[in-house]
PLY file of the C-alpha trace (Angstrom):
ply
format ascii 1.0
element vertex 411
property float x
property float y
property float z
element edge 410
property int vertex1
property int vertex2
end_header
42.68 45.17 -94.50
40.44 45.68 -97.58
40.23 49.01 -99.19
36.88 50.40 -97.98
36.33 52.51 -101.17
33.59 51.22 -103.40
33.65 51.16 -107.20
30.90 49.73 -109.35
30.58 47.85 -112.62
32.53 44.77 -111.57
31.29 41.29 -112.13
32.50 37.84 -112.97
30.72 38.10 -116.27
28.69 40.60 -118.28
25.96 39.03 -120.25
24.25 41.57 -122.52
21.33 43.32 -120.95
18.18 44.61 -122.55
18.53 47.93 -124.27
15.30 48.92 -122.59
16.72 48.24 -119.07
18.23 51.56 -118.20
20.36 52.60 -115.22
17.50 54.85 -114.14
15.20 51.87 -113.96
17.74 49.86 -111.98
18.16 52.86 -109.67
14.47 52.88 -108.94
14.49 49.18 -108.01
17.55 49.64 -105.81
16.06 52.65 -104.01
12.78 50.83 -103.39
14.56 47.79 -101.95
17.13 49.83 -100.11
20.13 48.07 -101.69
23.61 49.58 -102.23
25.66 49.56 -105.47
27.74 46.41 -106.00
31.26 46.66 -104.58
34.17 46.15 -106.92
36.46 43.11 -106.31
39.56 44.95 -107.43
39.04 47.60 -104.70
37.17 46.09 -101.79
38.83 42.69 -102.01
42.49 43.46 -102.55
44.99 43.53 -99.73
47.94 45.83 -99.09
50.11 43.65 -101.45
47.57 44.19 -104.26
46.54 40.48 -104.09
42.97 39.57 -104.68
41.53 38.01 -101.47
38.04 36.84 -102.35
35.40 37.78 -99.85
34.22 35.02 -97.50
30.79 33.59 -98.20
28.39 35.03 -95.68
25.41 32.64 -95.95
26.97 29.41 -94.97
24.49 27.87 -92.55
24.45 24.17 -93.63
21.48 22.33 -94.98
20.48 19.66 -92.42
18.03 18.62 -89.75
19.97 19.85 -86.72
18.90 22.99 -84.72
19.90 26.11 -86.61
20.39 24.32 -89.95
18.35 24.84 -93.12
16.04 21.85 -93.67
16.12 20.52 -97.19
12.62 20.69 -98.63
11.27 20.11 -102.11
9.98 23.06 -104.05
11.15 25.64 -101.48
14.51 26.70 -102.87
15.74 28.40 -106.03
19.25 28.67 -107.30
20.16 31.99 -108.81
23.15 31.66 -111.20
24.83 33.26 -114.22
26.05 31.84 -117.46
29.54 33.25 -117.19
30.09 32.43 -113.54
31.72 29.09 -113.06
30.92 28.99 -109.33
27.30 29.08 -110.10
27.50 26.59 -112.89
28.39 23.84 -110.42
25.22 23.44 -108.36
22.93 23.31 -111.40
25.16 20.56 -112.94
25.01 18.52 -109.74
21.27 19.06 -109.41
20.62 17.89 -112.95
22.83 14.80 -112.64
20.99 13.83 -109.45
17.47 14.19 -110.93
16.46 17.07 -108.76
15.18 19.61 -111.39
11.65 19.30 -109.99
12.92 19.72 -106.44
15.18 22.76 -106.73
14.29 25.45 -109.29
16.74 27.89 -110.85
16.86 31.27 -112.49
19.60 32.75 -114.63
20.70 36.24 -113.78
21.95 38.98 -116.13
23.40 42.43 -115.29
21.21 45.26 -114.12
20.65 48.39 -116.12
23.19 49.53 -118.71
26.14 49.73 -116.35
25.37 46.84 -114.02
25.73 49.32 -111.08
23.57 47.15 -108.78
24.85 43.71 -109.91
22.79 40.71 -110.76
19.40 41.44 -112.24
16.88 39.89 -114.71
17.13 41.91 -117.91
15.70 39.11 -120.04
12.65 38.55 -117.87
9.26 40.22 -118.16
9.24 43.38 -116.02
12.94 42.70 -115.32
12.04 40.67 -112.32
12.40 37.01 -111.34
9.06 35.39 -112.25
8.84 33.35 -109.02
10.02 35.67 -106.24
9.20 38.96 -107.98
12.61 40.47 -107.03
14.39 42.85 -109.46
17.84 42.50 -107.99
19.50 39.49 -106.43
20.84 41.80 -103.69
17.30 42.20 -102.41
17.42 38.64 -101.06
20.68 39.48 -99.20
18.97 42.61 -97.74
15.91 40.54 -96.71
18.26 37.99 -94.96
20.62 40.57 -93.37
19.67 44.25 -93.48
23.27 45.16 -92.56
24.97 43.10 -95.31
27.54 45.18 -97.20
29.33 42.73 -99.42
28.65 41.58 -102.95
25.55 39.53 -103.82
27.12 36.54 -105.56
26.09 33.62 -107.66
25.22 30.98 -106.93
22.73 32.02 -104.20
20.10 29.65 -102.92
16.93 31.60 -102.04
14.02 30.52 -99.95
11.18 31.40 -102.27
8.63 31.67 -99.37
10.60 34.41 -97.54
12.65 35.76 -100.51
15.74 35.53 -98.34
19.20 34.29 -99.37
19.91 31.16 -97.32
23.13 29.85 -98.85
25.87 31.30 -101.14
28.58 28.80 -100.06
29.86 27.57 -103.41
32.57 25.69 -101.51
30.02 23.25 -100.04
26.75 23.86 -101.93
27.09 20.94 -104.35
27.81 18.69 -101.32
24.56 19.83 -99.68
22.70 19.05 -102.90
24.33 15.65 -103.05
23.91 14.68 -99.39
21.05 16.62 -97.75
18.79 16.33 -100.81
19.48 12.62 -101.15
16.01 11.75 -99.96
14.51 13.51 -102.96
16.81 11.84 -105.58
15.69 8.86 -107.61
16.80 5.55 -106.07
19.26 4.98 -108.94
20.74 8.47 -108.77
24.60 8.46 -109.00
26.88 8.71 -105.97
28.94 11.84 -106.58
30.31 12.08 -103.11
30.90 8.56 -101.64
30.85 8.54 -97.83
34.10 6.58 -97.59
36.11 8.99 -99.72
34.81 12.42 -98.71
38.05 13.39 -96.90
40.12 12.95 -100.04
37.56 14.74 -102.30
37.27 17.62 -99.89
41.03 18.01 -99.63
41.48 18.03 -103.40
38.61 20.53 -103.77
40.12 22.87 -101.20
43.48 22.67 -103.10
41.62 23.33 -106.31
40.01 26.50 -105.15
42.95 28.93 -104.97
45.04 27.27 -107.71
42.59 26.70 -110.62
39.02 27.82 -109.62
40.06 31.16 -108.28
43.30 31.39 -110.33
41.69 33.29 -113.09
40.19 35.77 -110.66
43.47 36.17 -108.78
45.09 37.26 -112.05
42.15 39.40 -113.19
41.53 41.34 -110.02
45.03 41.81 -108.47
46.48 45.29 -108.69
50.18 44.65 -108.43
52.57 42.47 -110.39
53.90 40.34 -107.54
50.52 38.71 -106.70
49.84 38.37 -110.43
53.00 36.34 -110.84
52.07 34.20 -107.84
48.63 33.45 -109.25
50.10 32.78 -112.70
52.59 30.37 -111.28
50.00 28.61 -109.08
47.60 28.20 -111.97
50.03 26.75 -114.48
51.75 24.53 -111.88
48.30 23.14 -110.98
47.53 22.49 -114.63
50.81 20.58 -115.01
49.79 18.38 -112.08
46.33 17.93 -113.41
47.68 16.88 -116.80
49.77 14.19 -115.20
46.85 12.95 -113.11
44.55 12.74 -116.07
47.08 10.79 -118.11
46.09 7.64 -116.25
42.72 8.50 -114.66
39.61 8.97 -116.74
38.15 11.37 -114.18
39.74 13.13 -111.18
39.35 10.17 -108.88
39.36 7.37 -111.45
36.65 5.66 -113.37
33.60 7.63 -112.18
32.55 11.29 -112.05
32.69 12.79 -108.53
31.99 16.20 -107.02
35.58 17.12 -107.91
34.99 16.92 -111.66
31.96 19.18 -111.27
34.38 21.83 -109.90
37.18 21.37 -112.39
35.07 21.48 -115.54
33.29 24.84 -115.30
36.56 26.72 -114.86
38.60 25.10 -117.58
35.85 24.89 -120.19
35.69 28.72 -120.04
39.44 29.37 -120.32
40.06 29.24 -124.07
36.77 31.00 -124.93
36.56 33.67 -122.28
38.96 33.81 -119.30
42.09 34.23 -121.42
40.92 37.79 -122.25
41.22 39.04 -118.75
44.57 37.65 -117.49
47.25 39.03 -119.79
49.73 36.82 -121.62
48.96 33.10 -121.30
51.52 30.31 -121.10
49.43 27.71 -122.94
45.90 27.21 -124.09
43.89 24.48 -122.36
43.68 22.74 -125.72
47.40 22.28 -125.62
47.08 20.05 -122.57
46.25 16.76 -124.32
44.77 14.93 -121.29
42.98 17.92 -119.77
41.46 18.86 -123.04
40.13 15.38 -123.90
38.79 15.24 -120.31
36.93 18.52 -120.71
35.47 17.44 -124.05
34.25 14.21 -122.63
32.48 16.08 -119.78
31.05 18.55 -122.25
29.55 15.62 -124.16
27.38 14.73 -121.10
24.00 16.42 -121.16
24.05 17.88 -117.54
27.42 19.57 -118.21
26.66 20.73 -121.72
23.28 22.22 -121.35
24.29 24.29 -118.30
27.45 25.77 -119.94
26.36 28.06 -122.85
29.80 28.09 -124.41
28.72 30.27 -127.42
27.00 32.87 -125.22
30.09 33.00 -122.96
32.48 33.39 -125.93
30.44 36.26 -127.35
30.29 38.29 -124.17
31.45 41.92 -124.39
32.32 41.76 -128.08
32.34 44.84 -130.26
33.55 45.42 -133.76
33.87 49.19 -133.40
37.22 51.00 -133.83
40.33 50.21 -135.88
41.66 47.56 -133.57
39.08 44.80 -132.93
40.03 41.99 -130.54
40.10 38.31 -131.42
36.78 37.45 -129.87
34.94 40.35 -131.49
36.34 39.49 -134.91
36.14 35.71 -134.88
34.22 34.15 -131.94
30.94 34.09 -133.83
32.64 32.02 -136.66
33.71 29.18 -134.40
31.76 25.91 -134.51
31.68 25.18 -130.80
30.36 21.69 -131.17
33.30 20.83 -133.32
35.60 22.78 -130.95
34.53 20.58 -127.97
33.95 17.42 -129.93
34.86 14.22 -127.99
36.39 11.24 -129.71
35.72 8.62 -127.03
39.35 8.06 -126.35
39.29 8.37 -122.59
37.11 5.23 -122.24
40.34 3.28 -122.54
41.50 4.51 -119.15
38.45 2.99 -117.35
37.70 -0.49 -116.07
34.09 0.44 -116.78
34.25 2.19 -120.08
30.50 2.37 -120.54
29.76 3.56 -117.05
30.60 7.14 -115.90
28.65 7.31 -112.63
29.16 5.34 -109.48
26.18 3.56 -107.90
25.41 3.84 -104.20
26.61 0.81 -102.29
24.14 -2.00 -101.94
22.18 -1.66 -98.74
23.21 1.93 -98.06
20.43 3.85 -96.34
19.73 7.62 -96.54
20.85 7.82 -92.86
24.07 6.11 -93.83
24.69 8.77 -96.52
23.57 11.88 -94.68
26.70 12.67 -92.73
27.90 16.18 -91.65
29.66 18.07 -94.43
33.19 19.31 -93.53
33.90 22.96 -93.17
36.56 24.79 -95.25
39.00 27.43 -94.14
38.28 29.32 -97.34
35.20 30.61 -95.57
37.15 31.89 -92.57
36.39 35.54 -91.90
40.12 36.26 -91.47
41.94 37.63 -94.50
45.08 35.78 -93.43
43.33 32.42 -93.39
41.97 33.04 -96.91
45.36 34.19 -98.37
45.92 31.82 -101.34
49.57 31.41 -100.14
48.06 29.41 -97.16
47.18 26.42 -99.34
48.34 22.87 -98.69
47.47 19.25 -99.65
48.76 16.07 -98.10
49.07 14.17 -101.36
50.67 15.45 -104.60
47.70 16.46 -106.69
49.24 14.80 -109.76
48.60 11.49 -107.94
45.13 9.98 -107.42
45.19 8.62 -103.87
42.02 6.57 -104.56
43.23 4.95 -107.75
41.49 1.53 -107.92
39.58 2.06 -104.69
36.35 3.59 -105.97
34.76 0.67 -107.85
31.35 -0.25 -109.06
0 1
1 2
2 3
3 4
4 5
5 6
6 7
7 8
8 9
9 10
10 11
11 12
12 13
13 14
14 15
15 16
16 17
17 18
18 19
19 20
20 21
21 22
22 23
23 24
24 25
25 26
26 27
27 28
28 29
29 30
30 31
31 32
32 33
33 34
34 35
35 36
36 37
37 38
38 39
39 40
40 41
41 42
42 43
43 44
44 45
45 46
46 47
47 48
48 49
49 50
50 51
51 52
52 53
53 54
54 55
55 56
56 57
57 58
58 59
59 60
60 61
61 62
62 63
63 64
64 65
65 66
66 67
67 68
68 69
69 70
70 71
71 72
72 73
73 74
74 75
75 76
76 77
77 78
78 79
79 80
80 81
81 82
82 83
83 84
84 85
85 86
86 87
87 88
88 89
89 90
90 91
91 92
92 93
93 94
94 95
95 96
96 97
97 98
98 99
99 100
100 101
101 102
102 103
103 104
104 105
105 106
106 107
107 108
108 109
109 110
110 111
111 112
112 113
113 114
114 115
115 116
116 117
117 118
118 119
119 120
120 121
121 122
122 123
123 124
124 125
125 126
126 127
127 128
128 129
129 130
130 131
131 132
132 133
133 134
134 135
135 136
136 137
137 138
138 139
139 140
140 141
141 142
142 143
143 144
144 145
145 146
146 147
147 148
148 149
149 150
150 151
151 152
152 153
153 154
154 155
155 156
156 157
157 158
158 159
159 160
160 161
161 162
162 163
163 164
164 165
165 166
166 167
167 168
168 169
169 170
170 171
171 172
172 173
173 174
174 175
175 176
176 177
177 178
178 179
179 180
180 181
181 182
182 183
183 184
184 185
185 186
186 187
187 188
188 189
189 190
190 191
191 192
192 193
193 194
194 195
195 196
196 197
197 198
198 199
199 200
200 201
201 202
202 203
203 204
204 205
205 206
206 207
207 208
208 209
209 210
210 211
211 212
212 213
213 214
214 215
215 216
216 217
217 218
218 219
219 220
220 221
221 222
222 223
223 224
224 225
225 226
226 227
227 228
228 229
229 230
230 231
231 232
232 233
233 234
234 235
235 236
236 237
237 238
238 239
239 240
240 241
241 242
242 243
243 244
244 245
245 246
246 247
247 248
248 249
249 250
250 251
251 252
252 253
253 254
254 255
255 256
256 257
257 258
258 259
259 260
260 261
261 262
262 263
263 264
264 265
265 266
266 267
267 268
268 269
269 270
270 271
271 272
272 273
273 274
274 275
275 276
276 277
277 278
278 279
279 280
280 281
281 282
282 283
283 284
284 285
285 286
286 287
287 288
288 289
289 290
290 291
291 292
292 293
293 294
294 295
295 296
296 297
297 298
298 299
299 300
300 301
301 302
302 303
303 304
304 305
305 306
306 307
307 308
308 309
309 310
310 311
311 312
312 313
313 314
314 315
315 316
316 317
317 318
318 319
319 320
320 321
321 322
322 323
323 324
324 325
325 326
326 327
327 328
328 329
329 330
330 331
331 332
332 333
333 334
334 335
335 336
336 337
337 338
338 339
339 340
340 341
341 342
342 343
343 344
344 345
345 346
346 347
347 348
348 349
349 350
350 351
351 352
352 353
353 354
354 355
355 356
356 357
357 358
358 359
359 360
360 361
361 362
362 363
363 364
364 365
365 366
366 367
367 368
368 369
369 370
370 371
371 372
372 373
373 374
374 375
375 376
376 377
377 378
378 379
379 380
380 381
381 382
382 383
383 384
384 385
385 386
386 387
387 388
388 389
389 390
390 391
391 392
392 393
393 394
394 395
395 396
396 397
397 398
398 399
399 400
400 401
401 402
402 403
403 404
404 405
405 406
406 407
407 408
408 409
409 410
């Protein structure tokens, strides 16, 4: 069972907040909305072994047209996300690739007050509130949706701007809903990031990716005992070794074209050498030392939808301070790095593709919206049981170093 004690000031990232946004002001907003302090991952989400077992997503009702589902509508939903949070980076990348910026709006979050006691806020916005919904704290939308909710308000969260209620925070499947259920709002020539014929393989890879790489950093950062730390460390670097082999002969995760899987790999690994390394203790290798992975990351960073939603310089300069006799690497040197040069792409990975000048797959000729809009699979990572979400309960039918769709996804 989780430790029921609550500690504040935890978050996946700490963008600087306005000096004028005080804890007292945040306290007033929280009291008016009736929201509680943000629980700490390292206390409320660690098991008896000291392993970090990430909370299950609570707002997981699918988008769709069936009874009880959330109907996809243009102009009704807003994605709340944060620069440093790779989970929340993913849906805005997918949205931008698919030409949906006028259909689904977004708002970046910051911390709240000086100590971030109440989690995601809007320190850089007028009145410290979201200009569309008027909320001061993201947790208000959780309270509006479920008055009894006690977990963390997380990013990404999709909010219904008409009700100011959180409707979905399922980062496991949110990009899929944007790709599929919002297909009718996409331009006719929008890319196919989630081909119907290959969703099983993509979903299986994504579910393997979650505990090993995507959540690997957090498993190392929030665990409280050495044994689960060593497990997370081994899982992460073993997964990187497999990914390095896979990318030695595949331009992207599933071959010649960008798929949903690439949108999940990139946000985690692009942050590793500029931010995540600071939180996990000694590292085995920098991501830059993986030749194929690094070139792959640099190619994706060169693509506008990936680059403009990543904010690498802002991420690198988070929580830096030059006070005291011992100043850490990031505080001393991060502001001197030319990040455009750091992530410069040399074009070399085109040689791995049969379509070197095409990075996105087109939808099959004659495919209708009804053909494309199929039910999205569920994931056991949303299971309410701690045992089901234990990262040791991870499996995949195909060695991740091998692309099972090599040569099958073709233009």
